[in-house]
C-alpha positions in Angstrom: 91.8 33.1 -7.4 94.2 31.8 -10.0 92.3 28.5 -10.1 89.0 30.3 -10.6 90.5 32.3 -13.5 91.8 29.1 -15.0 88.5 27.4 -14.8 86.7 30.4 -16.3 89.2 30.5 -19.1 88.6 26.8 -19.7 84.9 27.5 -19.9 85.4 30.2 -22.4 87.6 28.0 -24.5 85.1 25.2 -24.4 82.4 27.6 -25.4 84.3 28.7 -28.5 85.0 25.1 -29.4 81.3 24.2 -29.0 80.2 27.1 -31.2 82.7 26.3 -33.9 82.2 22.5 -34.1 78.7 21.4 -35.2 79.6 17.8 -34.4 80.3 18.5 -30.8 78.5 16.0 -28.5 75.4 17.2 -26.7 74.7 14.1 -24.8 75.4 15.0 -21.2 74.7 11.5 -19.9 77.8 10.4 -21.9 79.8 13.2 -20.3 78.7 12.2 -16.9 79.5 8.5 -17.5 83.0 9.5 -18.7 83.5 11.6 -15.6 82.6 8.7 -13.4 85.1 6.5 -15.3 87.7 9.1 -14.8 87.0 9.2 -11.1 87.5 5.4 -10.8 90.7 5.4 -12.8 92.1 8.2 -10.8 91.5 6.3 -7.6 94.1 3.7 -8.7 96.7 6.3 -9.7 96.3 9.2 -7.4 98.8 8.4 -4.6 101.7 9.1 -6.9 100.3 12.0 -8.8 98.9 14.6 -6.4 101.8 16.0 -4.6 101.8 19.2 -6.6 98.1 19.6 -6.3 98.2 19.1 -2.5 100.6 22.0 -2.2 97.9 24.4 -3.4 96.1 24.8 0.0 94.8 21.3 0.4 96.4 19.7 3.5 95.9 16.1 4.2 97.3 13.8 6.9 97.7 10.1 7.1 96.3 8.2 10.0 92.9 7.4 11.5 91.6 11.0 11.0 92.6 11.1 7.4 90.1 8.8 5.7 86.9 6.9 5.9 88.2 3.4 5.9 84.8 1.9 5.6 84.5 3.6 2.2 88.0 2.5 1.2 88.9 6.2 0.6 91.9 8.3 1.3 92.2 12.1 1.2 94.7 12.2 -1.7 92.5 9.9 -3.8 89.4 11.9 -3.0 91.0 15.2 -4.0 92.3 13.6 -7.2 88.9 12.3 -8.0 87.3 15.7 -7.5 90.0 17.3 -9.6 89.6 14.7 -12.4 85.8 15.3 -12.5 86.2 19.0 -13.3 86.9 18.9 -17.1 84.1 16.5 -17.7 81.6 18.5 -15.7 82.6 21.8 -17.2 82.4 20.3 -20.7 79.0 18.9 -20.1 77.8 22.3 -18.7 79.1 24.3 -21.6 77.7 22.0 -24.2 74.3 21.7 -22.5 74.0 25.4 -22.2 75.2 26.5 -25.6 73.3 23.7 -27.4 70.0 25.1 -26.3 68.9 21.5 -25.6 66.1 22.0 -23.1 66.2 18.5 -21.6 70.0 18.6 -21.2 69.8 22.0 -19.5 67.0 21.2 -17.1 68.6 17.9 -16.1 72.0 19.4 -15.6 70.6 22.3 -13.5 68.4 20.0 -11.4 71.3 17.7 -10.6 73.5 20.7 -9.8 71.0 22.2 -7.5 70.5 18.9 -5.7 74.3 18.5 -5.3 74.6 22.0 -3.8 71.7 21.4 -1.4 73.4 18.3 -0.1 76.9 19.8 0.0 75.6 22.9 1.8 73.9 20.9 4.4 77.1 18.9 5.0 79.0 22.1 5.4 76.5 23.4 7.9 77.3 20.4 10.1 81.0 19.8 9.4 82.4 23.2 8.7 85.3 24.2 10.9 84.8 27.9 10.6 81.7 29.9 11.2 82.2 31.4 7.7 82.1 28.0 6.0 79.0 26.9 8.0 77.2 30.1 7.0 78.3 29.8 3.4 77.0 26.2 3.4 73.6 27.4 4.8 73.4 30.1 2.2 74.2 27.7 -0.7 71.7 25.1 0.5 68.9 27.6 1.0 69.5 29.4 -2.3 69.6 26.2 -4.3 66.5 24.9 -2.7 64.8 28.1 -3.9 66.4 27.7 -7.4 65.1 24.1 -7.6 61.6 25.3 -6.8 61.9 28.1 -9.4 63.1 25.6 -11.9 60.0 23.4 -11.4 57.9 26.5 -11.9 59.8 27.4 -15.1 59.4 23.9 -16.5 55.7 24.0 -15.8 55.3 27.5 -17.3 57.0 26.2 -20.4 54.5 23.4 -20.7 57.1 20.7 -20.5 56.5 17.2 -19.2 59.7 16.7 -17.3 60.3 15.2 -13.9 63.3 16.7 -12.2 65.9 14.0 -11.2 66.1 13.6 -7.4 69.1 11.2 -7.3 72.6 12.3 -8.1 74.5 10.8 -11.0 77.9 9.1 -10.3 80.1 12.2 -10.6 78.2 14.4 -8.2 77.5 11.5 -5.8 81.2 10.9 -5.7 81.8 14.5 -4.7 79.3 14.1 -1.9 80.9 10.9 -0.8 84.3 12.6 -0.7 82.9 15.5 1.4 81.5 13.0 3.9 84.8 11.1 4.0 87.1 14.2 4.4 89.1 14.4 7.5 87.8 17.0 10.0 90.8 19.3 9.6 90.6 19.2 5.8 86.8 19.6 5.4 86.8 23.4 4.8 89.4 23.2 2.0 87.7 20.2 0.4 84.3 22.0 0.5 85.6 25.3 -0.9 87.5 23.5 -3.7 84.5 21.6 -4.8 82.3 24.7 -4.6 84.6 26.7 -6.8 84.5 24.1 -9.5 80.8 23.5 -9.2 79.9 27.2 -9.4 82.2 27.9 -12.4 80.3 25.0 -14.1 76.9 26.4 -13.1 77.7 29.9 -14.4 78.8 28.4 -17.7 75.6 26.4 -17.9 73.2 29.2 -17.2 75.0 31.8 -19.3 75.2 29.4 -22.3 71.5 28.6 -22.1 70.4 32.2 -21.6 72.2 33.1 -24.8 71.2 30.0 -26.9 67.9 28.7 -25.5 64.6 29.5 -27.2 62.1 28.8 -24.3 61.4 32.1 -22.6 60.5 30.7 -19.2 63.8 28.8 -19.1 66.0 31.5 -20.5 64.5 33.9 -18.0 65.3 31.4 -15.3 68.8 31.0 -16.6 69.4 34.7 -16.3 68.2 35.0 -12.7 69.8 31.7 -11.6 73.1 32.7 -13.2 73.2 35.8 -11.1 72.7 33.8 -7.9 75.4 31.3 -8.7 77.8 34.0 -9.8 77.2 35.6 -6.3 78.0 32.2 -4.7 81.2 31.9 -6.8 82.3 35.4 -5.7 81.8 34.4 -2.1 83.7 31.1 -2.5 86.6 32.8 -4.3 86.8 35.4 -1.4 86.9 32.6 1.1 89.6 30.7 -0.8 91.6 33.9 -1.1 91.3 34.5 2.7 92.5 30.9 3.4 95.5 31.4 1.2 96.4 34.7 2.9 96.0 33.1 6.3 93.1 35.3 7.4 
């Protein structure tokens, strides 16, 4: 819960900064590339820097079950990479939303939906608890529907825009980290990613609903924002239950 509040506060601060600075960058591709670079850099430094973060509900163990050696990954590095990607992703979402930039918004939403579909399907297979498996199914199903509705909105707006079908480096890295997570740590890794991803999505949709000028897409932003807010509420509840030991 505290982490969710912190992320939401960060989104609000970024929104204020974006509104007050006309020179703020709106090129989300650059933000995504920066995020990927952060992930790479964190991979070299994470072993000595994540002790405090691991205390907050993320338990990792060393040994054969703790990493995917074929990918050269380790749980502390994976968690550090996911954590490092949060500021860049949240910044890109806030700017893409509040800028009213149609291409940036549509691209960001499409990539977010695709990530959620893949992550949800992984959770359906690998979730340790029935609750996480059901949450993964709901998220995958809802974002498949949101992706279909996005295509419809783009067509209704008369836009010639092909939705991206391959994830960019930041989100693909998150999927790789889910696949590489140790079995005992999967639920925590999934929920942590979902919290960050849905705070990002809420900021994106709310920003564009307020700033966009294409009716079909602002209507979509409003309805999609309600769906992802519902997901965020579910994820936050699961995180709270995990902390309480339920």
